[in-house]
Structures are given as structure tokens and as C-alpha cells.
C-alpha positions, 0 to 999 in steps of 0.5 A: 500499500502506497504512502501519501501525505494530506493533501494526496489524500484529500484528492484520493477522498474527493476522487472515491466519492466522485467515482461513487456518487454522481451527485458529488461535484467540485467547484472554486477558483481553479480547482480544473485545469490547474488542480487547484493552488495547492493540486488538491483537484489535480487530475480531477477534471480530466477524470471526471469532465468539466461538468463535475469540476468547476472551474469558477470566477474569481468571485466567492460570495457567488461560489458559496451561494452556487452551492448552497443552491446545488445542495438544496436541489440534491447534488453534493458540492464541494466548494472551496475557497483557496485560503481561509482569508478568501472565505469571509465573503462566503459566510454571507451564505454559509450563514445565513442560509446554508446553516439556517436551512435545515431549521428554516424548512422544519427539515423540508431542504438541507444542505449537503454540500462541505466548504474546503479551504486551506488553513493556517500559518507556517508556509511563508504566506501573507496574512490573508493566507495563513490566518486560523479563524476556525472559531468564526464557525464554531458560534454558527449553529447548524454547521459542522467544522472539521479540522483534520490532523494527518493523512488518514484522518483527512481522508476519512473526515472528507468522506464523512462530511461529504456524506453528512446530509449538513452543511460541513467547513472543513479546513485543512492545515496546509503547514503539514499539506507535505511534511509527513506520509502515512498509508491510507487505504483507498477503501471508501472507510468514512471516520466519524465525525463529532468524535475526538481521538485518544492519540496517545494515553496518558495520566499526569497530564491532558493535552487537548489540540486540532489540525496542524499544531497537533504534531507540537502536542505529540513532540511535547508529549515526546519530550514530556515522556523524556523526563517521566511526565505522561501525558494524554493527546487528544486530536479534537477533529470536529471541533463543533459538535463537540465531543466533550465527553471524551475530553471530560474523561481524560482531565477526570483521569489526569487532573490537568488540562493544556489546550493548544491552538494556533489562532489567537488566544481571545475568544478563540476555541480553546476558550470554550474547552476551558469553560467547560472543563471550569464548568463539568470537570472542576471538581477533578481539576488538581491544576488551572487550565493551561493554554498555549495558543497565537498571540492576539495580534494577525500572523506576522510575515514570515521571518517571524511567523514560527515565534507566533505559532505555538511550539513544542516547547511552550507546550512542555513549558504550559504542562510543567506549569499544572504540574507544578501548581498541584 
């Protein structure tokens, strides 16, 4: 079985679903002839034709509106925003129509659509190409927000997102698009949405993260293990609806929680997790919850961007603070 990167897993999932479901279409800027900015859709137009892999005008609002229209008429569109920073014009249709359609029509209409967007920093791009803005979507009822952290999870979660009867925002951590490979069978097996994945068992501290920062969380767990500290690592994967039970179970075991994300700290999704840990796990906690995040500023240009992003060293320091506090 060939090993593939995360970006290749995205392509593989799209191709599988388009092959097995004629209602699946892909649309976006340069997704056809060019195969997308990061080549996530490379070869799909040649295989499935220009009526199913559609190059659109440079107009994100229209892309989003057309996606909603296709979905309510029985298709399963997968729209691409070239970068997460270009998704803002799409929010009008996503928030006001896609997310509300099931409730507005009392279930008569649904929007089985996916909006894909390369997400996050770390590739030496300008600020509109490097944002982590997932928290803006987690406060919109009716939306699922999914953020894979590995090739296998990208493949399985994208399949699940396309098959979901309701709208899904699917952010792809572009910093790890081609960073490493793993075996991903092209068997059409979807992974469950709304589930956190425990990637490493531990007893001393719980580290919670998602997307590209899962890599730093695992590196921090390795560094802590070398010092005799056992860290449990949880990949949230689906931010909303949140599988809080898995996080609570882990915190009950370890008594400590460190939340890691690259979005700014204030009102980032880590704040929601921290609040729920405080509300529901207070008597399990042996130390205050720690958050390791990006600062409350725009991501800087490439000379400083790696200082902006949380490092494994910062995660280790936060974990040690929770141990010292107790």
C-alpha cells in the first residue's frame, strides 16, 4: 500500500466519492485545469469532466451561493476557498442560508455541502493566506467544523463530511499538507464525525489540540515522556459539535489540561473548551487550565511566523506549570 501525504489524501477522498456518487461535484477558483493552488483537485477534471469539476470566476460570494443552491436541489457540492482568509465573503451564504436551511424549512430542505479551505500558518505566506479562523464558524448553529491532523484522518473525515446531510466547513492544515506520509487505504471507509481521537494515552496531563498543532502536541508529549511525565494527547478533529465527553474523561484521569491552538487566544475555540472544563470538571482539576495559543494579533510575515505559532517547547512549559501548581 502506497504512503501518501495529507494533500494526496484529500485528492484521494474526493476522487473516491466522485466515482461512487454522481451527485458529488467540485467547484472553485482554478480547481479544474490547474488542480487548485495546492493541487488538491489535480487530475479530477480530466477524470470526471468540466461539468463535475467546475472552474468558477474569482468570486467567493457567488461560489458559496451556487453551492447552497446546488445542495438544496439534491447535489453534493464540495466548494473550495483558495485560502481560509478568502472565506469571509462566503460567510453570508454559509451563515445566513446553509446553516439555517434545515431549521428554516423544518427539515424539508437540507444543505449537504462542504466548504474546503487551506488553513493556518507556517508556509511563509501573507496574512490573508495564513489565518486560523475556525472559531468564527464554531458559534454558528447548524454547521459542522472539521479540522484533520493527518493523512488518514483527512481521508476518512472528508468522506464523512461529503456524506453528511448538513453543511460542513472542512479546514485543511496546509503547513502539514506535504510534511509527512502514511498509509491510507483507498477503501471508502469514513471516520466518524463529532468524535475526538485519543492519539496517546497518559496519566499526568491532558493535551488537547487540532489541525497542524497536533504535531507540536505529540512532540511535547515525547519530550515530557523523556522526563517521566505521562501526557495524554487528544485530537479534537470535529470542533462542532464537540465531543466533550472524551475530553472530560481524560481530565478526570489526569487532573490537568493544556489546550493548544494557533488562532489568537481571546475567544479562540480553546476558550470554549477551557470554560466547559471549568464548568463540568472543576472537582477533577488539580491545577488551572493552560492555553498555548497564537497572540492576539495578526500573524506576521515569514521571519516571525514560527515565533507566532505555538511550539512544542511552549506546550512542555505549560504542562510543567500545571504539574507545579498541584
